N, C-alpha and C positions, 0 to 999 in steps of 0.2 A: 638638482633634482635627480631622483633615482626611480628605477621602475621596480614596483612592488608588485607581489601577487597576494591577494587575500585568500582566505580559506575556501571561498566558493569558486576560486579560479579566475576571478576577475582581475585583470591587469590595469594598472593606472600609475600615473606619475604623482608621486607624493613628496612632499618636503621632508627629508630625513628627520628633521627636529620634530615635526608633528607625529611621525610614526612612533616615537617613544610614548606618545599618549595612548596608543592601542598596541598592547603586547601581543595581540592576536595576529598581527600582521608579520609576514616572514619576508625578509629581503632576499631578492634573487641572487644578490652578490655574495650571500654567505654560504653558497653552495648547494641550493636546493636542486636535487636531482630532477631531471625530466621524467623519471620513472615513478617519481612520488605522486600518489593518487589519494589526496585526503578524502576523508568522508565528506560528502557535500553537505551544505547546510540543511538541505531539505532532508536528507536521510537522517542527519544528527537530530533535527527537531523531531521527526517521527520517532526515533529511537527513544528519546528522552519522554516523549508523551506516553509511549508504552511503559516505560520504567518509572512514571511519575510516583507510583505508589510504594516503590521499593527503594528509591535512591537515597532518601534522607537517612543518614546514619550508616549507610552500608560501605563495606570494604570493596574497592573496585580495582580490578587488574586490567590495565590497558596494554594489550600486547600489539605488537607492531605499531607503536604510537605515532610515528611520522611527525606531524606538526603539534602534537599533543592536544588536538582541539576537542576530542572526545573526553579524554580524561580531565582536561581542565573544565569542561562543562559539567562533568560529574562533581567536581569540587565546588562549582558555582550553585549547583543544584542541591548541595547538602551532604555529599558523601563524607564519611569520617576519615577515610584514607584512600589515596589513589597510588598506585604503583605503576609507573610507566616503564615499559621495556621496549628498547629501540636500539637496533644495531649501529646506527650512524652516530658517531660522536658530534657531528655538526648539529644533527636534529636534537639530540639531549641536551646539547648546550644552550640551544634555543628555547627547549622546553623549560630549562632552569630559569633563564632570563623571564620567561612569562609568568611561571609560578611565583617568582620573587616579586615582579611588579605587581601581582594580585594579591600578595600576602598570604600565599598558601604553603609556604615552605614547610610549616610544622605538621601538614596533612599529606606531604608528598614524599615519594621516594623514587628517584629516577636512576635507572640502571642501563648502561651501555652495553648490550649483549645481544647476540642472536637469540631469537625467541626459542628454538628448538634446543638449543644449549642450556638456556635458562631453565626449561622445563625439566630438564635431566639433572639439574644442579642440586647439590646437598643443601643449599640455602633455603629450600622449599619444604624441608622437613617441619611437621607441626605447623604448617601454614595454611590458611583457607581464605577464599573470598566470597562474598556475597554476589558479585556480579563480575563475571570475567567477559571482556570484549576483545574480539581479535578481527584484525582487517589486514590479512597477509596479501602479498601480490596476487592479482588474479590470474596471472599466467603461469603459476607454479601449483604444485600439490600440497603446499604447505597448509593450507586451511583444514585438509583431512589429516595431515601428520600432527598438527598442533591439537586438533579436537581429540586424537587418540591418545596423545601424550596427556592432555589434561584428564581424560577420562581414567587413564591407568594410574595416576598418582592422588587421585581423590583431592584435587586441589579445590573443588567447589563445595561450599558448605551445604549443609543438608537441604536448606530451602532455597539455595541459590540458583542462579540462572546463568547460562553461557550463550552469548549471541556472537555469532560468526557472520560477518560481512563478506559476500562473495558474488562472483559473476552469476546472474540469475540462470544461466544455461547449465551451470555445474551442479551436478547431483551430488548432494552429501549423503553420508550413511545415516541409517535410521538409529543406529546405535554405534557409540564409540566408546569402549570400556564401560564405565559406570554411567555414561551419559545416554539419554535417549532423547530423539527428536520430538519437540512438541508442537511447533508452529513456525511458520515463515510469513515474511511480508515482502512484498515486491515494489521495487520503485524504479522503473524504467528497466535498465540492465543490471540494476542492484538487487541482491536479495538479502535480507536479514533473517538468518535461521535461528531459532530459539532451542536450547537443549536444557534439559533438567537432569538431576540424578534419577537413576532407576529405583 
């Protein structure tokens, strides 16, 4: 028996053989950092309720992917493509296993790279996304840096939306490059802030 942690943060003892039936369970022994803070199931459910009229057929960029739960849910709900960006090789390897187990390899691209470096890279030329989700560490300024970078390189398609998950007490800018704040939703200490093109 091994200790496992679910995306909701609930720990339990699970038979390793049974865990293979649920690719969304991440094994602690594979190196999950104590600093990893996956989007909770409550916030994730709320997010996709908000996006329900946009998600089908949308190209989705999942920045700071972590466990990959948000991007994988986007695939389940009908996104045409999801690009996962995560700095940890352990987490991207785990995302690949989950994507493979769910049969989404053809709709997924998984990149092991720091988000801010990715946003400055040449590979983004002539690339655009309908939905961009970012969930950087709460204790850093990366949410503002990433929003600014996205707004500078016109990564969002014309009618697209950027969603930043962040600590509710953190104030985000009203504008970031070509992005403009439109609305936010608060869930306890978590805030989802929505931006669109100016």
